[in-house]
DSSP file (Angstrom, degrees, kcal/mol; ACC not computed):
  #  RESIDUE AA STRUCTURE BP1 BP2  ACC     N-H-->O    O-->H-N    N-H-->O    O-->H-N    TCO  KAPPA ALPHA  PHI   PSI    X-CA   Y-CA   Z-CA
    1    1 A M              0   0    0      0, 0.0     3,-0.1     0, 0.0     2,-0.1   0.000 360.0 360.0 360.0 131.4    0.0    0.0    0.0
    2    2 A P        -     0   0    0      0, 0.0     2,-0.1     0, 0.0     0, 0.0  -0.370 360.0-100.6 -68.5 148.4    1.5    3.4   -1.0
    3    3 A F        -     0   0    0     -2,-0.1     2,-0.4     2,-0.0     7,-0.0  -0.437  43.1-171.3 -67.8 138.9    2.3    5.8    1.8
    4    4 A T        -     0   0    0     -2,-0.1     6,-0.1     2,-0.1    -1,-0.0  -0.980  29.9-147.7-133.2 145.9   -0.2    8.6    2.2
    5    5 A L  S    S+     0   0    0     -2,-0.4    -1,-0.1     4,-0.0     3,-0.1   0.559  70.1 109.9 -84.2  -8.5   -0.2   11.7    4.3
    6    6 A N     >  -     0   0    0      1,-0.2     4,-2.3     2,-0.1     5,-0.2  -0.567  59.0-157.1 -69.2 111.9   -4.0   11.5    4.7
    7    7 A P  H  > S+     0   0    0      0, 0.0     4,-2.4     0, 0.0     5,-0.2   0.842  90.4  54.0 -64.5 -32.4   -4.5   10.6    8.4
    8    8 A V  H  > S+     0   0    0      2,-0.2     4,-2.5     1,-0.2     5,-0.2   0.922 110.4  45.3 -67.8 -44.2   -7.9    9.1    7.8
    9    9 A A  H  > S+     0   0    0      2,-0.2     4,-2.3     1,-0.2    -1,-0.2   0.908 113.2  50.5 -66.4 -41.6   -6.6    6.8    5.1
   10   10 A R  H  X S+     0   0    0     -4,-2.3     4,-2.6     2,-0.2    -2,-0.2   0.934 112.3  48.0 -59.4 -47.4   -3.6    5.8    7.3
   11   11 A H  H  X S+     0   0    0     -4,-2.4     4,-2.7     1,-0.2    -2,-0.2   0.936 111.0  50.1 -60.4 -48.5   -5.9    5.0   10.1
   12   12 A R  H  X S+     0   0    0     -4,-2.5     4,-1.8     1,-0.2    -1,-0.2   0.860 112.2  48.1 -62.9 -36.0   -8.3    3.0    7.9
   13   13 A D  H  X S+     0   0    0     -4,-2.3     4,-2.1     2,-0.2    -1,-0.2   0.904 111.4  49.9 -68.1 -40.1   -5.3    0.9    6.6
   14   14 A R  H  X S+     0   0    0     -4,-2.6     4,-2.3     1,-0.2    -2,-0.2   0.912 110.0  49.8 -62.8 -42.6   -4.0    0.3   10.0
   15   15 A C  H  X S+     0   0    0     -4,-2.7     4,-2.8     1,-0.2     5,-0.2   0.882 109.4  52.9 -60.8 -41.3   -7.4   -0.8   11.2
   16   16 A R  H  X S+     0   0    0     -4,-1.8     4,-1.5     1,-0.2    -1,-0.2   0.916 111.1  46.5 -60.8 -44.5   -7.6   -3.2    8.2
   17   17 A R  H  X S+     0   0    0     -4,-2.1     4,-0.5     1,-0.2    -2,-0.2   0.909 114.5  47.4 -66.0 -43.0   -4.2   -4.7    9.0
   18   18 A I  H >< S+     0   0    0     -4,-2.3     3,-1.3     1,-0.2     4,-0.5   0.904 108.4  53.7 -65.1 -42.0   -5.1   -5.1   12.7
   19   19 A R  H >< S+     0   0    0     -4,-2.8     3,-0.9     1,-0.3     4,-0.4   0.837 102.2  59.5 -64.9 -31.6   -8.5   -6.7   12.0
   20   20 A A  H 3< S+     0   0    0     -4,-1.5    -1,-0.3     1,-0.2     4,-0.2   0.718 108.2  46.7 -66.8 -18.1   -6.8   -9.3    9.8
   21   21 A L  T <X S+     0   0    0     -3,-1.3     4,-2.2    -4,-0.5    -1,-0.2   0.464  84.4  94.1 -99.3  -5.5   -4.8  -10.3   12.8
   22   22 A M  H <> S+     0   0    0     -3,-0.9     4,-2.7    -4,-0.5     5,-0.2   0.881  82.2  52.2 -63.4 -40.9   -7.6  -10.5   15.4
   23   23 A S  H  > S+     0   0    0     -4,-0.4     4,-2.1     1,-0.2    -1,-0.2   0.953 113.3  44.0 -58.9 -48.8   -8.4  -14.2   15.1
   24   24 A E  H  >>S+     0   0    0     -4,-0.2     5,-3.0     1,-0.2     6,-0.5   0.854 111.3  55.5 -64.7 -33.9   -4.8  -15.2   15.6
   25   25 A Y  H ><5S+     0   0    0     -4,-2.2     3,-1.2     3,-0.2    -2,-0.2   0.939 108.6  46.6 -62.7 -49.2   -4.5  -12.7   18.5
   26   26 A I  H 3<5S+     0   0    0     -4,-2.7    -2,-0.2     1,-0.3    -1,-0.2   0.868 112.9  50.5 -59.8 -37.6   -7.4  -14.2   20.3
   27   27 A D  H 3<5S-     0   0    0     -4,-2.1    -1,-0.3    -5,-0.2    -2,-0.2   0.516 112.3-121.1 -80.2  -7.3   -6.0  -17.8   19.7
   28   28 A G  T <<5S+     0   0    0     -3,-1.2    -3,-0.2    -4,-0.5    -2,-0.1   0.778  75.0 127.9  75.3  26.2   -2.6  -16.6   21.0
   29   29 A E      < +     0   0    0     -5,-3.0     2,-0.2    -6,-0.2    -4,-0.2   0.445  41.3  98.2 -98.9   0.6   -0.9  -17.5   17.7
   30   30 A L  S    S-     0   0    0     -6,-0.5     2,-0.0    -5,-0.1    -9,-0.0  -0.603  79.3-109.9 -89.1 148.5    0.9  -14.1   17.2
   31   31 A D     >  -     0   0    0     -2,-0.2     4,-2.7     1,-0.1     5,-0.2  -0.324  40.3-100.7 -67.3 164.9    4.5  -13.5   18.1
   32   32 A A  H  > S+     0   0    0      1,-0.2     4,-2.1     2,-0.2     5,-0.1   0.840 120.0  49.9 -62.9 -36.4    5.0  -11.1   21.1
   33   33 A R  H  > S+     0   0    0      2,-0.2     4,-1.9     1,-0.2    -1,-0.2   0.920 114.0  44.4 -71.2 -41.2    5.7   -8.0   19.0
   34   34 A T  H  > S+     0   0    0      2,-0.2     4,-2.6     1,-0.2    -2,-0.2   0.916 112.7  51.1 -70.8 -40.3    2.7   -8.4   16.7
   35   35 A A  H  X S+     0   0    0     -4,-2.7     4,-2.8     1,-0.2    -2,-0.2   0.913 109.6  50.7 -62.5 -40.2    0.4   -9.2   19.6
   36   36 A A  H  X S+     0   0    0     -4,-2.1     4,-2.9    -5,-0.2    -1,-0.2   0.882 108.3  53.5 -61.6 -38.2    1.6   -6.0   21.4
   37   37 A R  H  X S+     0   0    0     -4,-1.9     4,-2.2     2,-0.2    -2,-0.2   0.947 111.2  44.9 -60.2 -48.8    0.9   -4.1   18.2
   38   38 A V  H  X S+     0   0    0     -4,-2.6     4,-2.8     1,-0.2     5,-0.3   0.951 114.0  49.8 -60.6 -48.1   -2.7   -5.4   18.1
   39   39 A K  H  X S+     0   0    0     -4,-2.8     4,-1.3     1,-0.2    -1,-0.2   0.912 111.3  48.6 -59.5 -44.1   -3.2   -4.7   21.8
   40   40 A R  H  X S+     0   0    0     -4,-2.9     4,-0.8    -5,-0.2    -1,-0.2   0.873 112.3  48.5 -65.1 -36.5   -1.8   -1.2   21.6
   41   41 A H  H >X S+     0   0    0     -4,-2.2     4,-1.6     1,-0.2     3,-1.0   0.941 111.1  48.1 -69.6 -48.4   -4.1   -0.4   18.6
   42   42 A V  H 3< S+     0   0    0     -4,-2.8    -1,-0.2     1,-0.3    -2,-0.2   0.732 101.7  67.1 -68.1 -19.7   -7.3   -1.7   20.1
   43   43 A R  H 3< S+     0   0    0     -4,-1.3    -1,-0.3    -5,-0.3    -2,-0.2   0.860 116.9  23.1 -64.9 -37.1   -6.5    0.3   23.3
   44   44 A W  H << S+     0   0    0     -3,-1.0    -2,-0.2    -4,-0.8    -1,-0.2   0.535 108.1  80.0-110.0  -5.7   -7.0    3.6   21.4
   45   45 A C     X  -     0   0    0     -4,-1.6     4,-2.6     1,-0.2     5,-0.2  -0.887  56.7-167.9-108.1 108.3   -9.2    2.6   18.5
   46   46 A P  H  > S+     0   0    0      0, 0.0     4,-2.1     0, 0.0     5,-0.2   0.832  86.6  51.9 -63.8 -35.1  -12.9    2.3   19.7
   47   47 A N  H  > S+     0   0    0      2,-0.2     4,-2.5     1,-0.2     5,-0.2   0.954 114.1  41.0 -70.8 -47.5  -14.0    0.6   16.5
   48   48 A C  H  > S+     0   0    0      2,-0.2     4,-3.0     1,-0.2     5,-0.2   0.881 113.1  55.3 -67.1 -36.0  -11.3   -2.1   16.5
   49   49 A R  H  X S+     0   0    0     -4,-2.6     4,-2.3     2,-0.2    -1,-0.2   0.924 110.5  46.0 -59.7 -43.9  -11.8   -2.5   20.3
   50   50 A R  H  X S+     0   0    0     -4,-2.1     4,-2.6     2,-0.2    -2,-0.2   0.915 113.4  48.9 -62.5 -44.4  -15.5   -3.1   19.7
   51   51 A M  H  X S+     0   0    0     -4,-2.5     4,-2.6     1,-0.2     5,-0.2   0.915 110.8  50.0 -69.6 -36.7  -14.8   -5.6   16.9
   52   52 A L  H  X S+     0   0    0     -4,-3.0     4,-2.7     2,-0.2     5,-0.2   0.943 111.4  49.6 -61.5 -45.0  -12.2   -7.5   19.0
   53   53 A A  H  X S+     0   0    0     -4,-2.3     4,-2.5    -5,-0.2    -2,-0.2   0.918 113.1  46.2 -63.1 -41.8  -14.7   -7.8   21.9
   54   54 A N  H  X S+     0   0    0     -4,-2.6     4,-2.6     2,-0.2    -1,-0.2   0.927 113.9  48.0 -66.3 -44.7  -17.5   -9.0   19.5
   55   55 A L  H  X S+     0   0    0     -4,-2.6     4,-2.4    -5,-0.2    -2,-0.2   0.874 111.2  51.1 -63.0 -38.8  -15.1  -11.5   17.9
   56   56 A T  H  X S+     0   0    0     -4,-2.7     4,-2.5    -5,-0.2     5,-0.2   0.939 110.6  48.3 -63.7 -47.0  -13.9  -12.8   21.3
   57   57 A R  H  X S+     0   0    0     -4,-2.5     4,-2.7    -5,-0.2    -2,-0.2   0.926 113.2  48.3 -58.5 -44.0  -17.5  -13.3   22.5
   58   58 A T  H  X S+     0   0    0     -4,-2.6     4,-2.5     1,-0.2    -2,-0.2   0.948 112.2  48.1 -62.3 -45.9  -18.4  -15.2   19.3
   59   59 A I  H  X S+     0   0    0     -4,-2.4     4,-2.2     1,-0.2    -1,-0.2   0.897 113.5  47.1 -66.9 -39.9  -15.4  -17.4   19.4
   60   60 A H  H  X S+     0   0    0     -4,-2.5     4,-1.7     2,-0.2    -1,-0.2   0.907 111.7  50.9 -66.8 -39.9  -16.0  -18.2   23.1
   61   61 A A  H  X S+     0   0    0     -4,-2.7     4,-0.9    -5,-0.2    -2,-0.2   0.915 111.2  47.8 -62.0 -43.6  -19.6  -18.9   22.5
   62   62 A L  H >< S+     0   0    0     -4,-2.5     3,-0.6     1,-0.2     4,-0.4   0.899 111.5  50.4 -67.2 -36.8  -18.8  -21.3   19.6
   63   63 A R  H >< S+     0   0    0     -4,-2.2     3,-1.1     1,-0.2    -1,-0.2   0.820 102.7  60.3 -68.2 -29.1  -16.2  -23.0   21.6
   64   64 A S  H 3< S+     0   0    0     -4,-1.7    -1,-0.2     1,-0.2    -2,-0.2   0.757  94.5  65.4 -71.4 -21.5  -18.6  -23.5   24.5
   65   65 A L  T << S-     0   0    0     -4,-0.9    -1,-0.2    -3,-0.6    -2,-0.2   0.715 101.2-142.0 -70.8 -19.6  -20.9  -25.5   22.1
   66   66 A G    <   -     0   0    0     -3,-1.1     2,-0.7    -4,-0.4    -1,-0.1   0.115  23.4 -71.9  75.5 163.6  -18.3  -28.2   21.9
   67   67 A L        +     0   0    0     -4,-0.1    -1,-0.1    -3,-0.1    -4,-0.0  -0.854  55.1 170.4 -99.1 115.2  -17.3  -30.2   18.8
   68   68 A R        -     0   0    0     -2,-0.7     2,-0.1     0, 0.0     7,-0.0  -0.992  33.9-118.9-124.0 128.9  -19.9  -32.7   17.9
   69   69 A P        -     0   0    0      0, 0.0     3,-0.1     0, 0.0     6,-0.1  -0.371  32.0-115.2 -67.2 140.9  -19.8  -34.6   14.6
   70   70 A S    >   -     0   0    0      1,-0.1     3,-2.5     4,-0.1     2,-0.1  -0.341  45.8 -78.3 -66.5 156.7  -22.8  -34.0   12.3
   71   71 A P  T 3  S+     0   0    0      0, 0.0    -1,-0.1     0, 0.0     0, 0.0  -0.354 123.3  18.1 -56.9 129.7  -25.1  -37.0   11.5
   72   72 A G  T 3  S+     0   0    0      1,-0.3    -2,-0.1    -3,-0.1     0, 0.0   0.340  99.6 118.2  90.2 -10.4  -23.4  -39.2    9.0
   73   73 A E  S <  S-     0   0    0     -3,-2.5    -1,-0.3     1,-0.1     2,-0.0  -0.760  74.3-107.8 -90.7 136.1  -20.0  -37.7    9.7
   74   74 A P              0   0    0      0, 0.0    -4,-0.1     0, 0.0    -1,-0.1  -0.336 360.0 360.0 -60.6 142.1  -17.3  -40.1   11.1
   75   75 A A              0   0    0     -6,-0.1    -2,-0.0    -7,-0.0     0, 0.0   0.463 360.0 360.0 -74.4 360.0  -16.6  -39.5   14.8
């Protein structure tokens, strides 16, 4: 992505990159430096903070359902 002086465009691009990392952040799959970058960004970005909270709730809810094979699917 080309560098821009437009702060709104830079913020939007930063949010896009952070949001792409959120699932791995929740799963603890990021290296320490990248995880710190995500944590720092969501600390000051209300939209990304809200998205991370929603994604975290969704993932925890899905995990609480447990893994059960579908009918006809091998166990």
